[in-house]
N, C-alpha and C positions, 0 to 999 in steps of 0.2 A: 621540702618534698618528703613525703613519708616513705618509709622503707618498703621496697618491693613494688613501688608504683611504676607503671609502664608509661614511658614518655613517648610522644610522637616521634621525636628525633631518634630514639633508641630503636623503635620498631620500623622506622622509615615509612610511616603511613601519614596520610594527610588528615588534618583535623576536619577539613571540609569534605563531606561525603559527595558533594556535587562535582568535585574535581575528579574523583574516580569514575563517576558516571560519564563525565565529559570525555575522559580519556578512552573509555570503552566505546563511546559514541564516535569519537574521532577514528578509532580503529575500524569501526563499521562504516564510516563515511565512504571509505574506498570500496566497501561492500564485498567485492569478490577478490579472492586470491588468484594469483597468476598460475599458469599451467605448471611452472617449475616449482611452485611452492606446495607444501603439503596441505591437504584439506584441513579445514578448521575442525575443532572438536565438536562432538555431538551437541553439547550444551550451547556453544556459540552458534551452531547451525540452527538449533531451535529458536534462539533469540533472533537470528536473521529472518527466519520464516515468520516469526511473530511480528517483526517490524514491517515486513512486506504485507502481511494480512492487515495490520493496523493501517498502513498507507492506503490499501484498497478500500478498507472500511471508511476511512475519512473521505476518500473520493466519492464513495457511494452516498454517504450521509450529506456531503456538500451538494451533490447533484440532486438528491431528493429535496433538499431545502430550496434550491434554486427553482426546481420544477414546481414545487408546491406554491412558492411565492409567485411564480408566473401565472399559474391557474387562478390564484386568489386575485391577482392584480388584473389580469385580462378577462377572466370569465366571471369574476365576482363570487367564486366558490368560497365556502368556509374552509378552514385549514385541514380538517380531516378528509374532506372530499378532494381537495387539491393534492394532499399527500397520497391519497389512493391513486389518483390519476398519474402522478409522477412516478410512483413505484411500479405501477403496471406498465408504464412506458419503458422504464429502465429495464424491467425484467423481460421485455420483448413481447408482452401480451397485447399491447395496444392500449388505447385509452379506455377507462371504465365508462365514461360518459362522453358522448360526442360534444365538442364545444359548439356554442351557438353564435358567438360574436366573431367577426372577421379577425380581430386581433388575437383572440384565443385560438382560432384555427391556425393562424400563421405561427403562433408560439408553439402549439402542439406539434406541428409538422417539423419545425426547427429543433424542438426538444427531442423529438423521436429520432432525428438524424444524429443529434449529439449523444443520445442514449446508446445508440449502436456503438459509437466509438468508446463510450465509457465502459460498456460491457467487455469489449475487446481489451481495453487498457487494464481493467481490473483483473481479467484472466491472465494477462501477461505479467502483471505485478506479482500475482500469487504464484504462478508457475515458474518464474525466472529463477529463484534460488534453488528449487528442486531440480530443474533441468541443468542448472550450472553444476550442482553437486554430482549429478549422474555423469555429465560430460567430463567433469574433473576426475571422477573416480575411474572412468575408462580411458582417460588421457586422450580424448578425441581432439585432434587439431585440424585446421583447415587444409593442410597440405604441406608439402616441403619435406615430409619425412620419408624414409625409405620403407619399402614394403616388408623387408625382413626375409625375403626368399633367397 
């Protein structure tokens, strides 16, 4: 070994960068700190919000793909038109084109109901870390504490 070389054992770091990422992900898997723990740092909070936004985006993209595939399969639309119908349903605007076949009408109605739940779920996923941070900052608890008077 050459002089001045830094070894992994000496620096106590892992040669596998995936291990460090997995360790950070394991810390975030619990996601939220408890009431008696200090709030996480601003950089970790930004990472938490990013992960939540990414999860909501994955839910949105997956839902659009399922909706577009349904319109392609049941109505015989091409992919751009099917995607347009799926995105307008998920956004709450309704279908861009009224389906003509009975199967497509049934699919559109069920997908519209599903889309309402997806919108609420995506909103909750994105708002959850911000709301948790605010509640944690103000130490709001459900009860059992004394009023301090």
